[in-house]
C-alpha positions in Angstrom: 26.4 -19.5 113.4 25.8 -18.3 109.9 23.9 -20.6 107.1 27.8 -21.0 106.0 28.4 -22.6 109.3 25.4 -24.7 109.0 25.9 -26.0 105.5 29.8 -26.9 106.5 29.1 -28.5 109.4 26.4 -30.8 107.5 28.6 -31.5 104.5 31.6 -32.4 106.6 30.1 -34.0 109.7 26.3 -35.4 109.0 26.8 -36.1 105.4 30.5 -38.0 105.6 28.6 -40.1 108.3 26.2 -40.7 106.3 28.0 -42.2 103.2 30.7 -44.1 105.6 27.9 -46.0 107.6 25.7 -46.9 103.9 28.9 -48.0 102.3 30.0 -50.1 105.6 26.7 -51.4 105.7 25.7 -51.7 102.7 27.3 -54.7 100.9 26.1 -53.2 97.5 26.7 -49.6 97.9 27.9 -49.3 94.4 24.9 -51.0 92.6 21.3 -50.4 91.7 20.9 -53.1 94.4 21.9 -51.2 96.9 19.3 -48.5 96.6 15.7 -49.0 98.4 13.2 -50.9 97.2 10.8 -48.2 96.0 13.5 -46.3 94.2 14.7 -49.7 92.4 11.3 -50.5 91.7 10.2 -47.0 90.3 13.4 -47.2 87.9 13.3 -50.5 86.8 9.3 -49.2 86.0 10.7 -46.4 83.8 13.6 -48.3 82.4 11.9 -48.7 79.1 11.1 -44.8 78.7 12.2 -43.1 75.8 14.9 -41.1 75.8 15.4 -37.8 73.6 19.6 -38.4 73.8 21.8 -41.2 74.1 25.2 -40.6 74.9 28.1 -43.3 74.9 30.4 -43.1 78.1 33.4 -42.0 75.6 30.7 -38.7 74.9 30.4 -38.2 78.2 33.9 -38.7 79.1 34.8 -35.8 76.5 32.2 -33.5 77.5 30.4 -33.8 74.7 26.4 -33.5 74.8 24.3 -30.9 73.8 23.9 -29.6 77.6 26.6 -26.7 78.2 26.3 -26.6 82.2 26.6 -30.5 81.7 29.7 -30.4 79.6 31.3 -27.7 82.0 30.9 -29.6 84.8 32.6 -32.9 83.3 35.5 -30.5 82.3 35.9 -29.2 85.5 36.0 -32.7 87.3 38.6 -33.7 84.5 40.5 -30.1 84.8 40.7 -29.5 88.5 40.1 -32.9 89.6 36.8 -31.6 91.5 33.1 -30.5 90.6 30.8 -28.2 92.5 29.0 -30.3 94.8 25.3 -29.0 93.8 26.4 -30.1 89.9 27.2 -33.6 90.7 23.9 -33.9 91.6 22.5 -32.6 88.2 25.7 -34.3 86.6 24.7 -37.8 87.9 21.0 -37.5 87.1 21.7 -36.5 83.7 23.8 -39.7 83.1 20.8 -41.4 84.4 18.6 -39.2 81.7 20.8 -40.0 78.8 21.5 -43.8 79.3 19.6 -46.7 78.0 19.7 -48.3 81.6 19.8 -47.3 85.3 22.7 -49.5 85.7 24.3 -48.3 82.8 24.0 -44.8 84.4 24.9 -45.9 87.4 28.2 -47.9 86.2 29.5 -44.8 84.2 28.7 -42.2 87.1 31.0 -44.2 89.6 33.5 -44.9 86.9 34.1 -40.8 86.0 34.0 -40.0 89.2 36.7 -42.9 90.2 38.5 -41.9 87.5 38.5 -37.9 88.0 37.6 -36.5 90.8 39.2 -36.4 94.4 36.6 -38.3 96.0 36.7 -41.2 93.8 36.8 -44.7 95.3 35.4 -43.0 98.6 32.2 -43.0 100.0 31.2 -39.9 99.4 31.7 -40.4 95.9 29.6 -43.3 95.8 27.1 -42.1 97.8 27.1 -38.9 96.0 26.1 -41.5 92.4 23.5 -43.3 94.7 21.9 -40.1 95.9 21.4 -38.7 92.5 20.4 -42.0 90.4 19.3 -44.0 93.0 17.5 -41.9 95.8 19.9 -43.0 98.4 18.8 -40.8 101.9 16.2 -39.1 99.9 12.3 -40.0 99.5 10.1 -40.3 96.6 9.1 -37.4 94.8 6.3 -36.6 92.0 6.7 -39.3 89.2 8.0 -38.5 85.5 9.5 -40.3 82.8 13.1 -42.1 83.2 13.2 -40.8 87.1 10.3 -42.1 88.4 9.7 -41.0 91.9 13.7 -40.4 92.1 14.2 -36.5 92.5 14.5 -34.7 89.3 16.6 -31.4 88.5 16.6 -29.5 85.4 18.7 -26.8 83.9 16.2 -23.9 84.5 16.7 -24.9 88.4 20.5 -24.9 88.0 20.1 -21.4 86.8 18.3 -20.3 89.9 21.4 -21.3 91.9 24.1 -19.5 90.2 25.3 -18.1 87.1 25.4 -20.4 84.4 27.1 -18.3 81.5 30.4 -17.3 84.0 30.6 -21.0 84.9 30.1 -22.7 81.2 32.7 -19.8 79.9 35.7 -21.0 82.2 35.6 -24.5 80.3 35.5 -22.9 76.6 34.7 -26.2 74.9 32.1 -27.2 77.0 29.4 -24.6 74.9 31.3 -25.0 71.9 29.9 -28.6 71.9 26.6 -28.3 73.2 26.0 -26.0 69.9 27.8 -28.2 67.7 25.3 -31.0 68.8 22.2 -28.7 68.6 21.9 -27.5 72.1 21.8 -24.1 72.9 24.4 -22.3 75.1 24.0 -18.7 76.8 28.0 -18.5 77.4 29.6 -15.3 75.8 31.1 -15.7 72.3 29.9 -19.6 72.3 28.1 -19.2 68.8 30.9 -17.1 67.4 33.6 -20.3 68.1 31.4 -22.5 67.2 30.5 -21.2 63.8 34.4 -20.6 63.3 34.9 -24.8 63.7 
């Protein structure tokens, strides 16, 4: 079996069963209290860390942040009812980075996922948000501000996975919003469109 087949089986059987079991056996599957002790502790220790950006639920819902990739992922979910699996991890982790408290981040991520994603109100959706923000089914990593020991993801890591400019170009407001809020966008003609506005 090739890599694609193995990945399909991993996601359709192993990850699905992990999600179903987590939500069945963990009463607090949609809360910080449902996370492992180490994750709860590290998030509490770092909840007062300074955040460079804070966004409201409304700004996040509209895909209006300084990050063109995040905006495009959000707009993909709103328009198509789904989001690329790798991007959902990045998307939720950025909500943690841009929210005043971890509980608020988890609440917003679940609310957006439930409202727009095909797997909203499904174990896979809850565990996707819990994995990204609360470290469910993961281990502690190198400690850093805001995230503590929760696995960190950044824009540069996403660049290594796929072609960001092409993805962002599929959702034109994503780049325009990022440029308007002081971010940058490698998406073609993002700067031209932002200047016209």
